C-alpha positions as CSV (number, residue, x, y, z in Angstrom):
1,S,-123.7,60.7,62.4
2,T,-123.7,60.4,66.1
3,A,-125.7,58.0,68.2
4,H,-128.1,60.7,69.5
5,D,-129.3,61.3,65.9
6,R,-130.5,57.7,65.8
7,A,-133.6,56.2,67.4
8,Q,-134.8,52.6,68.0
9,L,-138.2,51.4,67.0
10,A,-139.9,48.2,68.0
11,V,-141.9,46.7,65.2
12,R,-144.3,43.7,64.9
13,V,-144.7,42.6,61.3
14,T,-147.5,40.6,59.6
15,P,-146.1,39.1,56.4
16,N,-148.1,38.0,53.3
17,A,-150.4,41.1,53.5
18,R,-152.1,42.4,50.5
19,K,-150.0,45.5,50.6
20,S,-147.3,47.0,52.9
21,E,-148.8,49.5,55.3
22,F,-148.8,50.8,58.8
23,A,-151.4,49.0,60.9
24,G,-151.4,51.1,64.1
25,W,-149.7,50.6,67.4
26,T,-149.7,48.0,70.2
27,A,-147.7,47.7,73.4
28,D,-145.2,45.0,74.5
29,E,-145.3,43.3,77.9
30,K,-143.6,46.2,79.5
31,G,-146.0,48.7,78.0
32,R,-143.6,50.1,75.5
33,P,-145.0,51.1,72.1
34,V,-144.7,48.7,69.2
35,L,-145.5,49.7,65.7
36,L,-147.6,47.2,63.7
37,V,-146.6,46.9,60.1
38,K,-148.2,44.7,57.4
39,L,-145.8,43.5,54.7
40,S,-146.6,42.4,51.2
41,A,-143.6,40.0,51.3
42,P,-143.5,36.4,52.5
43,P,-141.4,35.6,55.6
44,V,-138.8,33.6,53.6
45,D,-135.2,34.3,52.5
46,G,-135.2,37.6,54.4
47,K,-137.8,39.0,52.0
48,A,-140.0,40.4,54.8
49,N,-137.0,42.1,56.3
50,T,-136.0,43.6,53.0
51,E,-139.5,44.8,52.4
52,L,-139.8,46.2,56.0
53,I,-136.7,48.3,55.4
54,R,-137.8,49.4,52.0
55,F,-141.3,50.3,53.3
56,L,-140.1,52.3,56.3
57,A,-137.5,54.2,54.2
58,E,-140.1,55.1,51.7
59,A,-142.9,55.9,54.2
60,L,-140.5,58.0,56.4
61,D,-138.7,59.6,53.5
62,C,-135.2,58.5,54.6
63,P,-132.5,56.5,52.7
64,K,-132.7,52.7,53.0
65,G,-129.1,52.7,54.2
66,Q,-130.2,54.6,57.2
67,V,-132.7,52.0,58.3
68,T,-131.0,49.1,60.2
69,L,-132.5,45.9,61.5
70,L,-130.9,45.4,64.9
71,R,-132.9,42.4,66.2
72,G,-135.5,40.0,65.2
73,T,-134.2,38.8,61.8
74,S,-136.2,35.6,61.9
75,S,-139.0,36.9,64.3
76,R,-142.1,38.9,63.8
77,Q,-141.0,41.1,66.6
78,K,-138.2,43.3,65.4
79,T,-136.1,46.3,66.4
80,V,-135.0,48.7,63.8
81,E,-132.8,51.7,64.2
82,L,-133.4,54.8,62.0
83,P,-132.7,58.5,62.0
84,A,-134.4,60.2,64.9
85,V,-135.9,62.8,62.5
86,A,-137.6,60.0,60.6
87,M,-139.6,59.0,63.7
88,E,-141.7,62.2,63.1
89,G,-143.1,60.5,60.0
90,L,-144.6,57.6,62.0
91,P,-148.4,57.4,62.4
92,K,-149.6,58.9,65.6
């Protein structure tokens, strides 16, 4: 796949939630959209990252291998890369 088929998404996660779900949108300091995601996993041993990828892949109906964590491994603010077509499945 070529780069233009991929899109980057800024995500802010809240671990230890009751269930994994979308929690709306916010904006970063530059006014760019940031997706809020609650995760049912704790922020230890990469569990939240694994759950984020699983949740996004399932919610957006794309293979887990197509969802890549680019930045923010140990941060609540993360950048993921995913198929551009999958972005259409995000909450409005």
